[in-house]
C-alpha positions as CSV (number, residue, x, y, z in Angstrom):
1,S,36.2,-47.3,22.2
2,L,33.9,-47.3,19.2
3,A,30.8,-48.0,21.4
4,S,31.7,-45.2,23.7
5,F,31.9,-42.9,20.7
6,V,28.7,-44.0,19.1
7,F,26.6,-44.1,22.3
8,G,28.2,-41.2,24.1
9,Y,25.9,-38.2,24.9
10,H,28.5,-35.5,24.5
11,V,31.5,-36.6,22.5
12,H,34.4,-34.4,21.5
13,E,35.2,-34.3,17.8
14,K,38.6,-36.0,18.3
15,A,37.1,-38.9,20.2
16,I,36.8,-40.8,16.9
17,L,40.6,-41.1,17.0
18,N,40.2,-43.7,19.8
19,A,38.4,-45.9,17.4
20,T,40.4,-45.2,14.2
21,L,43.9,-45.6,15.5
22,P,43.5,-49.2,16.6
23,M,41.7,-50.0,13.3
24,L,44.8,-48.6,11.5
25,L,46.8,-51.5,12.9
26,L,44.2,-54.0,11.8
27,A,43.4,-52.5,8.4
28,P,46.3,-54.2,6.4
29,L,45.2,-57.6,7.6
30,S,41.9,-58.1,5.9
31,Q,39.5,-56.4,3.5
32,T,36.8,-56.2,6.2
33,H,39.1,-54.3,8.6
34,A,40.3,-52.1,5.7
35,E,36.7,-51.1,4.8
36,T,35.8,-50.4,8.5
37,Y,38.9,-48.3,8.8
38,L,38.0,-46.2,5.7
39,F,34.4,-45.8,7.0
40,L,35.7,-44.6,10.4
41,C,38.2,-42.3,8.8
42,N,35.5,-40.7,6.7
43,V,33.4,-40.2,9.8
44,G,36.4,-38.6,11.5
45,H,37.1,-36.3,8.5
46,I,33.5,-35.1,8.4
47,Q,33.6,-34.4,12.1
48,L,37.0,-32.6,12.1
49,L,36.4,-30.5,9.0
50,P,34.3,-27.9,10.8
51,L,37.3,-27.1,13.0
52,L,39.0,-25.7,9.9
53,F,36.4,-23.0,9.3
54,R,38.4,-20.2,7.4
55,P,37.8,-20.0,3.7
56,A,41.6,-20.1,3.1
57,E,41.7,-23.6,4.7
58,W,39.1,-25.1,2.5
59,A,41.5,-26.2,-0.3
60,L,44.0,-27.6,2.2
61,R,41.4,-29.7,4.0
62,M,39.9,-31.1,0.8
63,L,43.4,-31.9,-0.5
64,V,44.4,-33.7,2.7
65,C,41.1,-35.7,2.8
66,L,41.4,-36.8,-0.9
67,L,45.1,-37.6,-0.5
68,H,44.4,-39.8,2.5
69,L,41.5,-41.5,0.7
70,C,43.7,-42.2,-2.4
71,L,46.6,-43.6,-0.4
72,S,44.3,-45.8,1.7
73,I,42.6,-47.2,-1.3
74,T,45.9,-47.8,-3.0
75,L,47.7,-49.4,0.0
76,L,45.0,-51.3,1.8
77,P,43.6,-54.7,0.6
78,I,40.3,-53.4,-0.8
79,E,38.8,-55.1,-3.8
80,S,36.2,-53.5,-6.1
81,K,32.9,-55.2,-5.7
82,G,31.8,-54.1,-9.2
83,R,34.5,-55.9,-11.1
84,R,34.1,-59.5,-12.3
85,S,37.0,-61.7,-13.0
86,F,36.6,-64.2,-15.8
């Protein structure tokens, strides 16, 4: 489903859900899956944000995106690559 999204000529904005929902099931299993899930979710957020175009919706969409990002980083097995353990 990710290949059809990436190589599709005319893809609807919500088509990224076909790739992110299966990755949601795999994300808790490994760091690689979790990183791929976060990347796909960020792509999905960027694509879906223009659908909320009123100025009053700006704060809500930013809050939802940041909340999802914080929860994903907290709950998924993602290690920081900048930290060194001695």
